[in-house]
SETOR-391843 format. One record per atom (N, C-alpha, C, O): x, y, z; residue in one letter; atom name; residue number from 1. Coordinates in nm, 2 decimals. Example, Ala and Ser with C-alpha at 12.3 -4.5 7.8 and 13.67 -1.06 7.14 Angstrom:
REM residues 2
{{1.32, -0.57, 0.78}, "A", "N", 1}
{{1.23, -0.45, 0.78}, "A", "CA", 1}
{{1.32, -0.33, 0.78}, "A", "C", 1}
{{1.42, -0.33, 0.85}, "A", "O", 1}
{{1.28, -0.22, 0.71}, "S", "N", 2}
{{1.37, -0.11, 0.71}, "S", "CA", 2}
{{1.29, 0.00, 0.79}, "S", "C", 2}
{{1.34, 0.11, 0.80}, "S", "O", 2}
***
This chain:
REM residues 106
{{-2.28, 8.05, -3.70}, "M", "N", 1}
{{-2.34, 7.92, -3.72}, "M", "CA", 1}
{{-2.31, 7.88, -3.86}, "M", "C", 1}
{{-2.34, 7.96, -3.96}, "M", "O", 1}
{{-2.26, 7.76, -3.89}, "S", "N", 2}
{{-2.24, 7.71, -4.02}, "S", "CA", 2}
{{-2.35, 7.62, -4.07}, "S", "C", 2}
{{-2.41, 7.55, -3.99}, "S", "O", 2}
{{-2.38, 7.63, -4.19}, "I", "N", 3}
{{-2.49, 7.55, -4.25}, "I", "CA", 3}
{{-2.43, 7.47, -4.37}, "I", "C", 3}
{{-2.35, 7.52, -4.44}, "I", "O", 3}
{{-2.48, 7.35, -4.39}, "A", "N", 4}
{{-2.43, 7.27, -4.50}, "A", "CA", 4}
{{-2.54, 7.24, -4.59}, "A", "C", 4}
{{-2.66, 7.22, -4.55}, "A", "O", 4}
{{-2.51, 7.22, -4.72}, "R", "N", 5}
{{-2.60, 7.18, -4.82}, "R", "CA", 5}
{{-2.53, 7.06, -4.90}, "R", "C", 5}
{{-2.42, 7.08, -4.94}, "R", "O", 5}
{{-2.61, 6.95, -4.91}, "V", "N", 6}
{{-2.55, 6.84, -4.98}, "V", "CA", 6}
{{-2.65, 6.81, -5.10}, "V", "C", 6}
{{-2.77, 6.81, -5.08}, "V", "O", 6}
{{-2.59, 6.78, -5.22}, "H", "N", 7}
{{-2.67, 6.75, -5.33}, "H", "CA", 7}
{{-2.61, 6.63, -5.40}, "H", "C", 7}
{{-2.49, 6.61, -5.42}, "H", "O", 7}
{{-2.70, 6.54, -5.45}, "W", "N", 8}
{{-2.66, 6.42, -5.53}, "W", "CA", 8}
{{-2.78, 6.39, -5.62}, "W", "C", 8}
{{-2.89, 6.45, -5.60}, "W", "O", 8}
{{-2.77, 6.30, -5.72}, "P", "N", 9}
{{-2.88, 6.28, -5.81}, "P", "CA", 9}
{{-3.00, 6.23, -5.74}, "P", "C", 9}
{{-2.99, 6.16, -5.63}, "P", "O", 9}
{{-3.12, 6.25, -5.79}, "E", "N", 10}
{{-3.25, 6.21, -5.73}, "E", "CA", 10}
{{-3.25, 6.05, -5.72}, "E", "C", 10}
{{-3.30, 6.00, -5.61}, "E", "O", 10}
{{-3.21, 5.99, -5.82}, "K", "N", 11}
{{-3.21, 5.84, -5.82}, "K", "CA", 11}
{{-3.07, 5.79, -5.82}, "K", "C", 11}
{{-2.99, 5.81, -5.92}, "K", "O", 11}
{{-3.03, 5.72, -5.72}, "V", "N", 12}
{{-2.90, 5.65, -5.71}, "V", "CA", 12}
{{-2.92, 5.50, -5.71}, "V", "C", 12}
{{-2.99, 5.45, -5.63}, "V", "O", 12}
{{-2.86, 5.44, -5.81}, "R", "N", 13}
{{-2.88, 5.29, -5.82}, "R", "CA", 13}
{{-2.76, 5.22, -5.74}, "R", "C", 13}
{{-2.65, 5.27, -5.73}, "R", "O", 13}
{{-2.79, 5.11, -5.69}, "S", "N", 14}
{{-2.70, 5.03, -5.62}, "S", "CA", 14}
{{-2.57, 5.00, -5.70}, "S", "C", 14}
{{-2.58, 4.95, -5.81}, "S", "O", 14}
{{-2.46, 5.03, -5.65}, "G", "N", 15}
{{-2.33, 5.01, -5.72}, "G", "CA", 15}
{{-2.29, 5.12, -5.82}, "G", "C", 15}
{{-2.18, 5.11, -5.87}, "G", "O", 15}
{{-2.38, 5.21, -5.84}, "E", "N", 16}
{{-2.35, 5.32, -5.94}, "E", "CA", 16}
{{-2.26, 5.43, -5.87}, "E", "C", 16}
{{-2.28, 5.46, -5.76}, "E", "O", 16}
{{-2.16, 5.48, -5.95}, "V", "N", 17}
{{-2.08, 5.59, -5.90}, "V", "CA", 17}
{{-2.15, 5.72, -5.93}, "V", "C", 17}
{{-2.20, 5.74, -6.04}, "V", "O", 17}
{{-2.16, 5.81, -5.83}, "F", "N", 18}
{{-2.24, 5.93, -5.85}, "F", "CA", 18}
{{-2.16, 6.05, -5.78}, "F", "C", 18}
{{-2.07, 6.02, -5.70}, "F", "O", 18}
{{-2.19, 6.17, -5.82}, "K", "N", 19}
{{-2.12, 6.29, -5.77}, "K", "CA", 19}
{{-2.20, 6.34, -5.65}, "K", "C", 19}
{{-2.32, 6.36, -5.66}, "K", "O", 19}
{{-2.12, 6.38, -5.55}, "V", "N", 20}
{{-2.17, 6.44, -5.43}, "V", "CA", 20}
{{-2.12, 6.59, -5.43}, "V", "C", 20}
{{-2.00, 6.61, -5.45}, "V", "O", 20}
{{-2.21, 6.68, -5.41}, "R", "N", 21}
{{-2.17, 6.82, -5.40}, "R", "CA", 21}
{{-2.20, 6.87, -5.26}, "R", "C", 21}
{{-2.31, 6.85, -5.21}, "R", "O", 21}
{{-2.10, 6.94, -5.20}, "L", "N", 22}
{{-2.12, 6.98, -5.06}, "L", "CA", 22}
{{-2.08, 7.12, -5.05}, "L", "C", 22}
{{-1.97, 7.16, -5.09}, "L", "O", 22}
{{-2.17, 7.21, -4.99}, "L", "N", 23}
{{-2.14, 7.35, -4.97}, "L", "CA", 23}
{{-2.15, 7.37, -4.82}, "L", "C", 23}
{{-2.26, 7.34, -4.76}, "L", "O", 23}
{{-2.05, 7.43, -4.76}, "I", "N", 24}
{{-2.05, 7.47, -4.62}, "I", "CA", 24}
{{-2.05, 7.62, -4.61}, "I", "C", 24}
{{-1.96, 7.69, -4.66}, "I", "O", 24}
{{-2.15, 7.68, -4.54}, "Q", "N", 25}
{{-2.15, 7.82, -4.52}, "Q", "CA", 25}
{{-2.06, 7.85, -4.40}, "Q", "C", 25}
{{-2.10, 7.82, -4.28}, "Q", "O", 25}
{{-1.95, 7.91, -4.43}, "H", "N", 26}
{{-1.85, 7.94, -4.32}, "H", "CA", 26}
{{-1.76, 8.05, -4.37}, "H", "C", 26}
{{-1.73, 8.06, -4.48}, "H", "O", 26}
{{-1.72, 8.15, -4.28}, "P", "N", 27}
{{-1.64, 8.26, -4.32}, "P", "CA", 27}
{{-1.50, 8.23, -4.37}, "P", "C", 27}
{{-1.44, 8.30, -4.45}, "P", "O", 27}
{{-1.44, 8.13, -4.31}, "M", "N", 28}
{{-1.30, 8.09, -4.35}, "M", "CA", 28}
{{-1.20, 8.21, -4.34}, "M", "C", 28}
{{-1.14, 8.24, -4.44}, "M", "O", 28}
{{-1.20, 8.28, -4.23}, "E", "N", 29}
{{-1.11, 8.39, -4.21}, "E", "CA", 29}
{{-0.97, 8.35, -4.19}, "E", "C", 29}
{{-0.94, 8.25, -4.12}, "E", "O", 29}
{{-0.88, 8.41, -4.27}, "T", "N", 30}
{{-0.74, 8.37, -4.28}, "T", "CA", 30}
{{-0.65, 8.42, -4.16}, "T", "C", 30}
{{-0.55, 8.36, -4.13}, "T", "O", 30}
{{-0.70, 8.52, -4.10}, "G", "N", 31}
{{-0.62, 8.59, -3.99}, "G", "CA", 31}
{{-0.53, 8.69, -4.04}, "G", "C", 31}
{{-0.45, 8.75, -3.97}, "G", "O", 31}
{{-0.54, 8.72, -4.17}, "Y", "N", 32}
{{-0.45, 8.83, -4.24}, "Y", "CA", 32}
{{-0.52, 8.96, -4.26}, "Y", "C", 32}
{{-0.46, 9.06, -4.29}, "Y", "O", 32}
{{-0.66, 8.95, -4.26}, "L", "N", 33}
{{-0.74, 9.07, -4.29}, "L", "CA", 33}
{{-0.76, 9.16, -4.17}, "L", "C", 33}
{{-0.75, 9.11, -4.06}, "L", "O", 33}
{{-0.79, 9.29, -4.20}, "Q", "N", 34}
{{-0.82, 9.38, -4.09}, "Q", "CA", 34}
{{-0.96, 9.43, -4.11}, "Q", "C", 34}
{{-1.01, 9.44, -4.22}, "Q", "O", 34}
{{-1.03, 9.46, -3.99}, "D", "N", 35}
{{-1.16, 9.52, -4.00}, "D", "CA", 35}
{{-1.15, 9.67, -4.02}, "D", "C", 35}
{{-1.04, 9.72, -4.05}, "D", "O", 35}
{{-1.26, 9.74, -4.02}, "L", "N", 36}
{{-1.27, 9.88, -4.05}, "L", "CA", 36}
{{-1.19, 9.96, -3.94}, "L", "C", 36}
{{-1.15, 10.08, -3.97}, "L", "O", 36}
{{-1.17, 9.91, -3.83}, "T", "N", 37}
{{-1.10, 9.98, -3.72}, "T", "CA", 37}
{{-0.95, 9.95, -3.73}, "T", "C", 37}
{{-0.87, 10.01, -3.65}, "T", "O", 37}
{{-0.90, 9.86, -3.81}, "G", "N", 38}
{{-0.76, 9.83, -3.82}, "G", "CA", 38}
{{-0.72, 9.71, -3.74}, "G", "C", 38}
{{-0.61, 9.67, -3.75}, "G", "O", 38}
{{-0.82, 9.65, -3.67}, "K", "N", 39}
{{-0.78, 9.53, -3.59}, "K", "CA", 39}
{{-0.78, 9.41, -3.68}, "K", "C", 39}
{{-0.87, 9.40, -3.77}, "K", "O", 39}
{{-0.69, 9.32, -3.66}, "V", "N", 40}
{{-0.68, 9.20, -3.73}, "V", "CA", 40}
{{-0.80, 9.11, -3.70}, "V", "C", 40}
{{-0.83, 9.08, -3.58}, "V", "O", 40}
{{-0.87, 9.06, -3.80}, "V", "N", 41}
{{-0.98, 8.96, -3.79}, "V", "CA", 41}
{{-0.91, 8.83, -3.75}, "V", "C", 41}
{{-0.83, 8.78, -3.83}, "V", "O", 41}
{{-0.95, 8.77, -3.64}, "P", "N", 42}
{{-0.88, 8.64, -3.60}, "P", "CA", 42}
{{-0.91, 8.53, -3.70}, "P", "C", 42}
{{-1.01, 8.52, -3.76}, "P", "O", 42}
{{-0.81, 8.44, -3.71}, "R", "N", 43}
{{-0.82, 8.33, -3.80}, "R", "CA", 43}
{{-0.93, 8.24, -3.75}, "R", "C", 43}
{{-0.95, 8.21, -3.63}, "R", "O", 43}
{{-1.01, 8.19, -3.85}, "N", "N", 44}
{{-1.12, 8.10, -3.82}, "N", "CA", 44}
{{-1.15, 8.02, -3.94}, "N", "C", 44}
{{-1.23, 8.06, -4.03}, "N", "O", 44}
{{-1.08, 7.91, -3.96}, "I", "N", 45}
{{-1.11, 7.82, -4.07}, "I", "CA", 45}
{{-1.15, 7.68, -4.02}, "I", "C", 45}
{{-1.14, 7.65, -3.91}, "I", "O", 45}
{{-1.21, 7.61, -4.11}, "I", "N", 46}
{{-1.25, 7.47, -4.08}, "I", "CA", 46}
{{-1.13, 7.39, -4.06}, "I", "C", 46}
{{-1.04, 7.39, -4.16}, "I", "O", 46}
{{-1.11, 7.32, -3.95}, "Q", "N", 47}
{{-0.99, 7.24, -3.93}, "Q", "CA", 47}
{{-1.00, 7.10, -3.99}, "Q", "C", 47}
{{-0.91, 7.05, -4.05}, "Q", "O", 47}
{{-1.12, 7.05, -3.97}, "L", "N", 48}
{{-1.15, 6.91, -4.02}, "L", "CA", 48}
{{-1.29, 6.90, -4.06}, "L", "C", 48}
{{-1.38, 6.94, -3.99}, "L", "O", 48}
{{-1.31, 6.83, -4.18}, "L", "N", 49}
{{-1.44, 6.80, -4.23}, "L", "CA", 49}
{{-1.44, 6.66, -4.27}, "L", "C", 49}
{{-1.36, 6.61, -4.35}, "L", "O", 49}
{{-1.54, 6.58, -4.22}, "T", "N", 50}
{{-1.55, 6.44, -4.26}, "T", "CA", 50}
{{-1.70, 6.41, -4.30}, "T", "C", 50}
{{-1.79, 6.47, -4.26}, "T", "O", 50}
{{-1.71, 6.31, -4.39}, "C", "N", 51}
{{-1.84, 6.26, -4.44}, "C", "CA", 51}
{{-1.84, 6.11, -4.42}, "C", "C", 51}
{{-1.75, 6.04, -4.45}, "C", "O", 51}
{{-1.95, 6.07, -4.36}, "H", "N", 52}
{{-1.97, 5.92, -4.34}, "H", "CA", 52}
{{-2.10, 5.88, -4.41}, "H", "C", 52}
{{-2.20, 5.95, -4.41}, "H", "O", 52}
{{-2.09, 5.76, -4.47}, "L", "N", 53}
{{-2.21, 5.70, -4.53}, "L", "CA", 53}
{{-2.23, 5.57, -4.44}, "L", "C", 53}
{{-2.15, 5.48, -4.45}, "L", "O", 53}
{{-2.34, 5.58, -4.36}, "G", "N", 54}
{{-2.35, 5.47, -4.26}, "G", "CA", 54}
{{-2.24, 5.48, -4.16}, "G", "C", 54}
{{-2.22, 5.59, -4.10}, "G", "O", 54}
{{-2.16, 5.38, -4.14}, "N", "N", 55}
{{-2.05, 5.38, -4.04}, "N", "CA", 55}
{{-1.92, 5.40, -4.11}, "N", "C", 55}
{{-1.81, 5.40, -4.04}, "N", "O", 55}
{{-1.92, 5.41, -4.24}, "Q", "N", 56}
{{-1.79, 5.42, -4.32}, "Q", "CA", 56}
{{-1.76, 5.57, -4.36}, "Q", "C", 56}
{{-1.84, 5.64, -4.41}, "Q", "O", 56}
{{-1.63, 5.61, -4.33}, "E", "N", 57}
{{-1.59, 5.74, -4.37}, "E", "CA", 57}
{{-1.56, 5.74, -4.52}, "E", "C", 57}
{{-1.49, 5.65, -4.57}, "E", "O", 57}
{{-1.62, 5.83, -4.59}, "V", "N", 58}
{{-1.61, 5.83, -4.74}, "V", "CA", 58}
{{-1.54, 5.95, -4.79}, "V", "C", 58}
{{-1.50, 5.96, -4.91}, "V", "O", 58}
{{-1.52, 6.06, -4.71}, "F", "N", 59}
{{-1.45, 6.18, -4.75}, "F", "CA", 59}
{{-1.40, 6.25, -4.62}, "F", "C", 59}
{{-1.46, 6.25, -4.52}, "F", "O", 59}
{{-1.27, 6.30, -4.64}, "R", "N", 60}
{{-1.21, 6.37, -4.52}, "R", "CA", 60}
{{-1.12, 6.47, -4.58}, "R", "C", 60}
{{-1.04, 6.45, -4.68}, "R", "O", 60}
{{-1.12, 6.59, -4.52}, "I", "N", 61}
{{-1.03, 6.70, -4.56}, "I", "CA", 61}
{{-1.00, 6.78, -4.44}, "I", "C", 61}
{{-1.08, 6.81, -4.35}, "I", "O", 61}
{{-0.87, 6.83, -4.44}, "E", "N", 62}
{{-0.82, 6.93, -4.34}, "E", "CA", 62}
{{-0.79, 7.05, -4.42}, "E", "C", 62}
{{-0.67, 7.07, -4.45}, "E", "O", 62}
{{-0.88, 7.14, -4.44}, "P", "N", 63}
{{-0.86, 7.26, -4.53}, "P", "CA", 63}
{{-0.75, 7.35, -4.46}, "P", "C", 63}
{{-0.73, 7.35, -4.34}, "P", "O", 63}
{{-0.69, 7.43, -4.55}, "S", "N", 64}
{{-0.60, 7.54, -4.50}, "S", "CA", 64}
{{-0.66, 7.67, -4.53}, "S", "C", 64}
{{-0.77, 7.68, -4.57}, "S", "O", 64}
{{-0.58, 7.78, -4.50}, "S", "N", 65}
{{-0.63, 7.91, -4.52}, "S", "CA", 65}
{{-0.65, 7.95, -4.67}, "S", "C", 65}
{{-0.70, 8.06, -4.70}, "S", "O", 65}
{{-0.60, 7.86, -4.76}, "G", "N", 66}
{{-0.62, 7.89, -4.90}, "G", "CA", 66}
{{-0.75, 7.86, -4.95}, "G", "C", 66}
{{-0.78, 7.89, -5.07}, "G", "O", 66}
{{-0.84, 7.81, -4.87}, "I", "N", 67}
{{-0.98, 7.78, -4.91}, "I", "CA", 67}
{{-1.06, 7.90, -4.89}, "I", "C", 67}
{{-1.06, 7.96, -4.78}, "I", "O", 67}
{{-1.15, 7.94, -4.99}, "S", "N", 68}
{{-1.23, 8.06, -4.98}, "S", "CA", 68}
{{-1.34, 8.04, -4.88}, "S", "C", 68}
{{-1.37, 7.93, -4.83}, "S", "O", 68}
{{-1.41, 8.15, -4.85}, "A", "N", 69}
{{-1.53, 8.15, -4.77}, "A", "CA", 69}
{{-1.64, 8.06, -4.84}, "A", "C", 69}
{{-1.64, 8.05, -4.96}, "A", "O", 69}
{{-1.72, 8.00, -4.76}, "N", "N", 70}
{{-1.83, 7.91, -4.81}, "N", "CA", 70}
{{-1.77, 7.81, -4.90}, "N", "C", 70}
{{-1.81, 7.80, -5.02}, "N", "O", 70}
{{-1.68, 7.72, -4.85}, "P", "N", 71}
{{-1.61, 7.62, -4.93}, "P", "CA", 71}
{{-1.71, 7.52, -5.00}, "P", "C", 71}
{{-1.81, 7.48, -4.94}, "P", "O", 71}
{{-1.68, 7.49, -5.12}, "F", "N", 72}
{{-1.75, 7.39, -5.20}, "F", "CA", 72}
{{-1.67, 7.27, -5.23}, "F", "C", 72}
{{-1.55, 7.29, -5.28}, "F", "O", 72}
{{-1.71, 7.15, -5.20}, "F", "N", 73}
{{-1.64, 7.03, -5.23}, "F", "CA", 73}
{{-1.72, 6.94, -5.32}, "F", "C", 73}
{{-1.84, 6.94, -5.31}, "F", "O", 73}
{{-1.65, 6.87, -5.41}, "E", "N", 74}
{{-1.72, 6.78, -5.50}, "E", "CA", 74}
{{-1.64, 6.65, -5.49}, "E", "C", 74}
{{-1.51, 6.65, -5.50}, "E", "O", 74}
{{-1.71, 6.53, -5.48}, "F", "N", 75}
{{-1.64, 6.41, -5.49}, "F", "CA", 75}
{{-1.73, 6.30, -5.53}, "F", "C", 75}
{{-1.85, 6.32, -5.54}, "F", "O", 75}
{{-1.68, 6.19, -5.57}, "F", "N", 76}
{{-1.76, 6.08, -5.62}, "F", "CA", 76}
{{-1.77, 5.97, -5.52}, "F", "C", 76}
{{-1.68, 5.95, -5.44}, "F", "O", 76}
{{-1.88, 5.90, -5.53}, "L", "N", 77}
{{-1.92, 5.80, -5.42}, "L", "CA", 77}
{{-1.99, 5.68, -5.49}, "L", "C", 77}
{{-2.06, 5.70, -5.59}, "L", "O", 77}
{{-1.98, 5.57, -5.43}, "R", "N", 78}
{{-2.05, 5.45, -5.47}, "R", "CA", 78}
{{-2.13, 5.40, -5.35}, "R", "C", 78}
{{-2.07, 5.37, -5.25}, "R", "O", 78}
{{-2.26, 5.38, -5.36}, "A", "N", 79}
{{-2.34, 5.32, -5.25}, "A", "CA", 79}
{{-2.41, 5.20, -5.30}, "A", "C", 79}
{{-2.45, 5.19, -5.41}, "A", "O", 79}
{{-2.42, 5.10, -5.21}, "T", "N", 80}
{{-2.49, 4.98, -5.24}, "T", "CA", 80}
{{-2.62, 4.97, -5.16}, "T", "C", 80}
{{-2.70, 4.88, -5.20}, "T", "O", 80}
{{-2.65, 5.05, -5.06}, "M", "N", 81}
{{-2.77, 5.04, -4.99}, "M", "CA", 81}
{{-2.81, 5.18, -4.93}, "M", "C", 81}
{{-2.72, 5.27, -4.92}, "M", "O", 81}
{{-2.93, 5.20, -4.90}, "T", "N", 82}
{{-2.98, 5.32, -4.84}, "T", "CA", 82}
{{-2.91, 5.34, -4.70}, "T", "C", 82}
{{-2.90, 5.24, -4.62}, "T", "O", 82}
{{-2.86, 5.46, -4.67}, "A", "N", 83}
{{-2.79, 5.48, -4.55}, "A", "CA", 83}
{{-2.80, 5.63, -4.51}, "A", "C", 83}
{{-2.83, 5.71, -4.60}, "A", "O", 83}
{{-2.76, 5.66, -4.39}, "E", "N", 84}
{{-2.75, 5.80, -4.35}, "E", "CA", 84}
{{-2.62, 5.86, -4.39}, "E", "C", 84}
{{-2.51, 5.79, -4.37}, "E", "O", 84}
{{-2.62, 5.97, -4.45}, "F", "N", 85}
{{-2.50, 6.05, -4.49}, "F", "CA", 85}
{{-2.48, 6.16, -4.39}, "F", "C", 85}
{{-2.57, 6.24, -4.37}, "F", "O", 85}
{{-2.37, 6.16, -4.32}, "K", "N", 86}
{{-2.34, 6.25, -4.21}, "K", "CA", 86}
{{-2.22, 6.33, -4.25}, "K", "C", 86}
{{-2.11, 6.28, -4.27}, "K", "O", 86}
{{-2.23, 6.47, -4.24}, "V", "N", 87}
{{-2.12, 6.56, -4.26}, "V", "CA", 87}
{{-2.09, 6.62, -4.12}, "V", "C", 87}
{{-2.19, 6.67, -4.06}, "V", "O", 87}
{{-1.97, 6.62, -4.08}, "Q", "N", 88}
{{-1.93, 6.69, -3.95}, "Q", "CA", 88}
{{-1.80, 6.77, -3.98}, "Q", "C", 88}
{{-1.72, 6.74, -4.06}, "Q", "O", 88}
{{-1.80, 6.89, -3.91}, "W", "N", 89}
{{-1.68, 6.97, -3.92}, "W", "CA", 89}
{{-1.66, 7.04, -3.79}, "W", "C", 89}
{{-1.75, 7.06, -3.70}, "W", "O", 89}
{{-1.54, 7.09, -3.77}, "V", "N", 90}
{{-1.50, 7.17, -3.65}, "V", "CA", 90}
{{-1.40, 7.28, -3.70}, "V", "C", 90}
{{-1.32, 7.26, -3.78}, "V", "O", 90}
{{-1.42, 7.40, -3.65}, "D", "N", 91}
{{-1.34, 7.51, -3.69}, "D", "CA", 91}
{{-1.24, 7.56, -3.58}, "D", "C", 91}
{{-1.24, 7.50, -3.47}, "D", "O", 91}
{{-1.16, 7.66, -3.61}, "D", "N", 92}
{{-1.06, 7.71, -3.51}, "D", "CA", 92}
{{-1.11, 7.75, -3.38}, "D", "C", 92}
{{-1.05, 7.75, -3.28}, "D", "O", 92}
{{-1.24, 7.80, -3.38}, "K", "N", 93}
{{-1.30, 7.85, -3.26}, "K", "CA", 93}
{{-1.36, 7.73, -3.18}, "K", "C", 93}
{{-1.42, 7.75, -3.07}, "K", "O", 93}
{{-1.35, 7.61, -3.23}, "G", "N", 94}
{{-1.41, 7.50, -3.16}, "G", "CA", 94}
{{-1.55, 7.47, -3.19}, "G", "C", 94}
{{-1.62, 7.38, -3.13}, "G", "O", 94}
{{-1.61, 7.56, -3.28}, "V", "N", 95}
{{-1.75, 7.54, -3.32}, "V", "CA", 95}
{{-1.76, 7.42, -3.41}, "V", "C", 95}
{{-1.69, 7.40, -3.50}, "V", "O", 95}
{{-1.86, 7.33, -3.37}, "K", "N", 96}
{{-1.88, 7.21, -3.45}, "K", "CA", 96}
{{-2.01, 7.22, -3.53}, "K", "C", 96}
{{-2.11, 7.28, -3.48}, "K", "O", 96}
{{-2.01, 7.16, -3.64}, "G", "N", 97}
{{-2.13, 7.16, -3.73}, "G", "CA", 97}
{{-2.16, 7.02, -3.77}, "G", "C", 97}
{{-2.07, 6.94, -3.78}, "G", "O", 97}
{{-2.28, 6.99, -3.80}, "Q", "N", 98}
{{-2.32, 6.86, -3.85}, "Q", "CA", 98}
{{-2.44, 6.87, -3.94}, "Q", "C", 98}
{{-2.53, 6.96, -3.92}, "Q", "O", 98}
{{-2.45, 6.79, -4.04}, "H", "N", 99}
{{-2.56, 6.78, -4.13}, "H", "CA", 99}
{{-2.59, 6.63, -4.16}, "H", "C", 99}
{{-2.50, 6.56, -4.19}, "H", "O", 99}
{{-2.72, 6.59, -4.14}, "L", "N", 100}
{{-2.76, 6.46, -4.17}, "L", "CA", 100}
{{-2.86, 6.45, -4.28}, "L", "C", 100}
{{-2.94, 6.54, -4.29}, "L", "O", 100}
{{-2.84, 6.35, -4.37}, "Q", "N", 101}
{{-2.93, 6.34, -4.48}, "Q", "CA", 101}
{{-2.94, 6.19, -4.52}, "Q", "C", 101}
{{-2.83, 6.12, -4.52}, "Q", "O", 101}
{{-3.05, 6.14, -4.56}, "I", "N", 102}
{{-3.07, 6.00, -4.60}, "I", "CA", 102}
{{-3.04, 5.99, -4.75}, "I", "C", 102}
{{-3.10, 6.06, -4.83}, "I", "O", 102}
{{-2.95, 5.90, -4.78}, "L", "N", 103}
{{-2.92, 5.86, -4.92}, "L", "CA", 103}
{{-3.01, 5.74, -4.95}, "L", "C", 103}
{{-2.98, 5.63, -4.90}, "L", "O", 103}
{{-3.11, 5.76, -5.04}, "N", "N", 104}
{{-3.19, 5.65, -5.08}, "N", "CA", 104}
{{-3.14, 5.58, -5.21}, "N", "C", 104}
{{-3.12, 5.65, -5.31}, "N", "O", 104}
{{-3.11, 5.45, -5.20}, "V", "N", 105}
{{-3.05, 5.38, -5.31}, "V", "CA", 105}
{{-3.17, 5.29, -5.36}, "V", "C", 105}
{{-3.23, 5.22, -5.29}, "V", "O", 105}
{{-3.19, 5.29, -5.50}, "V", "N", 106}
{{-3.29, 5.21, -5.56}, "V", "CA", 106}
{{-3.23, 5.09, -5.63}, "V", "C", 106}
{{-3.31, 5.01, -5.68}, "V", "O", 106}
***
């Protein structure tokens, strides 16, 4: 099960550019490592991660195996009104994750 954490400033003013920090708890297995018995650990990375503010997509990434476990992303955003911020992702095993958080704009 993957867990997401999203952080931004406590007070976001309308039209202000602010930093969004996003941490996804995920193993991001490359498919190159072996377990203690010598069996190859199957590849399991996030294939697609998207962030939406309201109905608008504001961030999208298709990570590769070069991204470490528990990937951390940082990007800048401008909001003009309070809206729902939604993070969605899917990995190689087909497991989907989602995190919802309200962005309050003052």
